[in-house]
N, C-alpha and C positions, 0 to 999 in steps of 0.2 A: 502494498500500499502508497500510496507517496504522499509525501507529507508537504510538498512542496508546489509552486504553480512555474519554476524556471523550466523552458522545453530547449535552450538553445546549451548548449554544450561552450562551458569558458573559454576561452583561449590561454593553455598552459603551454609554457614553450621553454626550451631549454640550448645550449649551446654543444654543438657537439665536434668533437676534434679528431678526426681522422686522416688517415692514410689513404693516397690513391695508389693506382698499381705501379706507378714507379716509387714509390716510396716519401713523398711529401706529405707534408700535411696542409693541411684546411681546415677550417672553420665555418660551418652550418648554423644558422640559425632555424631549428627545427620546433615543429609544434605535435603536442604528443596527440593523435587521433584516436577516435571513436571512446571517448569518455562516456561512462553509463551513470545515469542516475539511480541510484540504488539506495537500499538498506546498507548501511557498513557496521554500525553501534547502533542498534538499537535499544531503547526507544524513540532514539534520536532521529530526527529528520535525515532524508535521502540526501546522500550528496553526490557529487560527481565524484566519478572512480574510476582509475584506468590501473590496473595490476600489470607491471612487466613481467616478463617471461622469465627474466635474467634471474640467477642463482647465486644468492647472497654467499659469500666466505669471511669478511670482516668487514668489521666498521671501527675508522679511526678517525682520533680528533687531531687534526696539526694545529701548532702554532707558527704560522709566518711571521718571521721577524721584517723588517723593513730591509729591502734591497732587492736585490731580482737576483734566482737561480742561475746556475748554469744553463745551457739548453741538453737535456735530458726527452725520455721515453716516460710517457706512465708505467710501472711496475707491471700492471694488468688492466683490463679494463673498469673503469669505476665511475662512481657518480660522486661530484664534488660538490657541496653546500656549502657557500660561506654563512657561518655565522653571523658572524662580525668584523669592520674593516671590509677593505676592498682589495681584489686582487687583479692581475692583470694575466691573460695568456697570449702569447704569440705564434702563429705556425708558421712555418717552415716558409711559406706563401706570402709570409707579413702581413697577415691579419693577425690586429691586435683587439683585444675583447677584453672588456675591463667588468667586471661585474663584484657585485654587492650580495647582502643579505636578501633571501628571496629568488635569488637567480640559480641555474643550475647549469651545471657544464659536464659531458661524458664524454671520457679522456681514452681514446680510442688507438691511441696512436704507435702501438708496441712495434706494429709493421714498419715503423719510420725508416728510408736508409739515411747515411749520412752523403750532404751535398758537396759539390765544391768547396764551399764555404765553413765547412766542417759543423753544419747546424743541422743536426738528426733531432725530432719529434717537438718539441715545444721549448718556448722560454720563458719563463714565468719568476711572479714575483710580487709583491707587496705597493699599491699605489697610496705615497703619504707614507707619514713619520709614525704612523700606529701600527700594530701587529693585526694580523688578519687571522682569524679563528675557522677552519675549515674542517666540517665532518667531510669524511671519504667513505665511501660505502664501495668497499672493492667486491666483485662478481667473477663466477667461476667460468662463466663464458667465454670461449675464444674470441679473440680479436679478429675483425674481417676487414678487408681490404676493399675500397671503393663502394662502401655502406653508406654516406651520409644519411642521417635521420631513419635508420632502420632498428634502433633499438627497440623499437614495441612491437 
């Protein structure tokens, strides 16, 4: 039984850091598809829900200090949720995205290859002078190539 009059799925997006077939990383702003209005925690009203098929492995809290990390790849596919502060991710194609609380990133650059400039994966760091707290949810699923916005 529905307890709401909402009829259109809300806009829920994320940034996807992914590798193409040549090993170059890119970032694409994606949108979760097929959210369903359904009971999640009865007797609370129905909520827009999207259950991801990913198999979670680990949840970690990271505190990034001001500054920039070296070029690196995510250790495994992982969702990254900023809890406080602002951080940035720069992909090998030169795209730089800044994210703060409430924004979401899926890091899937494990198949990146080193380019002529020695860049591999992504560059990331803190924006500003305050630390950034991130929640990282690593998943067991293997990384894919050329699969922008294909996490659900």
